[in-house]
N, C-alpha and C positions, 0 to 999 in steps of 0.2 A: 638461537634465532636472532638475527640482526634486526635492529630498529631501522628498517629501510622502507621506503614507499613501495618498492617492488615494481613489477611491470603492471601496466593498467589492466585491471580485471573487469570482467563484464558484469558481475553481480557483486555488490558491496554489502557486507553485513556487519553491523556494530555488535560487539560482544561485550557484555558486562558481568558475566558469571551467573546471571539469572536463568531460571528454567525457560522463561519466555524467549530469551536471547538464543538459547540452544535450539528451541523450537524454530525460531526464525532462521537459524543457520541451516538446519536440516531442510526446511521448506525451500530456502534459496538454492540448496544443492539439488533438490529435485527439479526446480525450475531450470537450473543450469544444465542438468542432464537432458531436459527436453530440447534445449537450445544448443547443446554441444559447446558450452562456454565455460569459463573459469569462475570460481568463487573466491573472493578475497575477504578474509575475516580480519577485522580491525578492532583494536581496543584503545580507548583514549585514557591515558594516564593523567589524572587530574592532580596537579601539584598542590592544590588547596591553599589554605592560609597559614601553613606551618611556618613559613619564613617570618611572618609577622609575630606569631605567637611564641615560637620556640627558638628562633635564631637560624642563621644560615647553615650551621653544622647539622642541626636536627633536621632541617629541610632536606639536606642531601641524603641523610639516612632514610627519611620517610620516602623520598622520591625513589631511592634505590629499591626499597621494599616494594613500592607500588609497581615499579618496572618488572621486578621478579614475579610479582603476582600476575602481571599482564601476560607474561610468558606462560604461566600455568593455565590461566583462563583460556588463552588461545589454543594451547595444546589440547585442553579438554574439549573445546568446540570442534577442533580438527578431528579428534577421535570420533565424536558423534557423527560428523559429516561422513567420515570414511566408512563407518559402520552402515550408514543408511545408503550411501551412494559411492561405492568404492571406485567407480570409474571416473568420478569427477575430480578434475585438478583443483587443488586448494592452495591459495597463498595466504600467509599470515603476516601481520605487521602491527606495531603499536606506535602511537604518536603521543607527545606530551602537550597538554593544553586543557582548557576548561571543558567540562562535560556539558555542553549546551543542549545536547540531544540525548534522549534515552531510547533504548530499543523497545519495540512493542511486540505483542504476541502475534505470531503468524502460525496458522494451523495447517495441517496436512489437508490439501484440497482433494476430497474424494467425491464431491457432490457437483451439482451443475453450476456452470459459470453463468451468472444471471444478469448483472446490472451494468448500466452505464449512465452517465449524466454529463452534460456540459457541451463544449464546442466540438467541432469536427475532429480535432486531434484526439480527444478522449474516445469519440465514437470509433475512429480508425483503430485505436489501440484495443478497444473492447472486442471488435471483430477479429483482430489478429490473435488475441488471447483465446477467444472461443474456438477459433480454427485450430490453434495449436493444441488445445485440449480435446478437440472433438466434442465440444459441448454446445448446448443451446445457449442463447443469449436473450435476456429480457431487458428492453429499454424502458426506463421508468422516468416519467415526467410528473412533477408535483406542481399543482396549481396554487400552492400556498394554503394558508389557513382560511377557512370559510366561516362565516357566522353560522351559529346553530350547530347541530350535530347531524352528520350525515348518516349516523346509525338510526336516527329517527326521521322517517320520511316527512313527517309533519314539520320538522325544523329545517329542512333543506331549503336553500334559496330557490325560488321558482325558476331562475335562469340557469341553475346548475346543470341539469341534464343536457340542455342544448349546448352549453359551453363545454361540458365534458366531451360531448360527441365531436365538437369542432376541434378541440385539442387532440383528441384521439386520431382524427383524420390527418391532422398536420404531422403528428408523430409517426403515423404509419407511412406517410409519404417520404419523410426524411429518412427513416430506416430502410425503406424500400430501395433507395439509391445505394445504400451500403450493402444491402442483401444481394443486389445485382453484381457487385464486385466480389462478394464472398458467398457464392451459391451453396457452398458446403456447410454454412452455418444456418441453423434454424433459428430465426429471430421472432421474438414476441414483443408486444408493446403494451404498456400499462400506464394509464393516467390516473393519478390519485391526488390526495390532498394532504395538508400538514406541512410542517417544517421539513425541508429537503432531506436532511440527514435521517430523521426518524422515518420519513416516507420510504427512503431507500432501505433502511434496516428491516422494514416489514417484509421485504423480499429477500433478505440476506441469509436466512437460516438454512437454505438448501444450496447456497452459493459456494463455488470454489474461489471466487474473486469478485470484488467490487471495483469498478473503474469509474473515477470521477475526474472532471476537468478542474483546473485551478487557474484563476485569472491573476494570481499574484498575491501580494500582501493583503492581510486583513486590516481592520481598523486598529488592531493592537500593534503598537510600535515594535518593530523587529521581527514580527511574525511573517513568515513567508507562506503560510497556509491560511486559508479562510476558515470560518467557523464550521462550515459543513465538513471540510476535510478533517479538522481537529476532532469533531464529534465522532466521525466514522472511525478514525484511528483508535480512539479510546473505547468505543462501544460496539463496533461491528463484530459479529461472531466469526468472521472469515478475514483473510488478507485483503488489504486495500491498496489499489494502485492509483496514485495521484499523478495526472498527466498535465504538465504545464502547457500553456497556450502555444509555446514555441516548439513543442515536441512533435516529432513525426515518427510513426511506427515503421519498422522494417523487419525483415525476416530474421535478423540476427537477434532480435529481442532487446535491443538497446535503444533508449531514447535518443 
């Protein structure tokens, strides 16, 4: 296998040899099968700090070993994909550079597609994904953390029931516009409380996919994802789709 970029693939999967990366590759293959597109498996060969510690000759040997390992990891992932989705076209490649990103677990979606949050782009993608899967959709809006405990009626703010009803009506109206464009999708709306990521995860256990919007970088330097996206990636029990504000859904399934 040559170390080439290859042709542009529709679904890109990072492979690092972990079981979660293999799960992600198989999940992506099933998504590619739905969309009739190609999967591209990529492994990053990290040169590390060997040149500083061991000298350039040792660096070359270590890099050669890691490149050979990359070929083996990609071949293993390709076999997993072929076994799960033999009709899906698969490309493989490796590149040399720092491993700034790590793969995350993606599970086989056999449950209902449930959630969306954020701007209209995320809403559009959520409806497209629900339609693609023939699944229901639940739009979730969190009002944030409230004083007291909503589990105890005596501790609830007096204004909460009226405020919740107002937010429910606004959410219903917003989602109704998208439901008119996607009559094949059964949509539900839920208004809840708490930090956004954890509020969403309360609805995630029966989900095929969580769809969230991203407005760009967080307060952490160099991070292109916000705190909600990070929390969902690390803790959600199902795959997570993060839709940037500039993305627009289309039937090919590509941002």
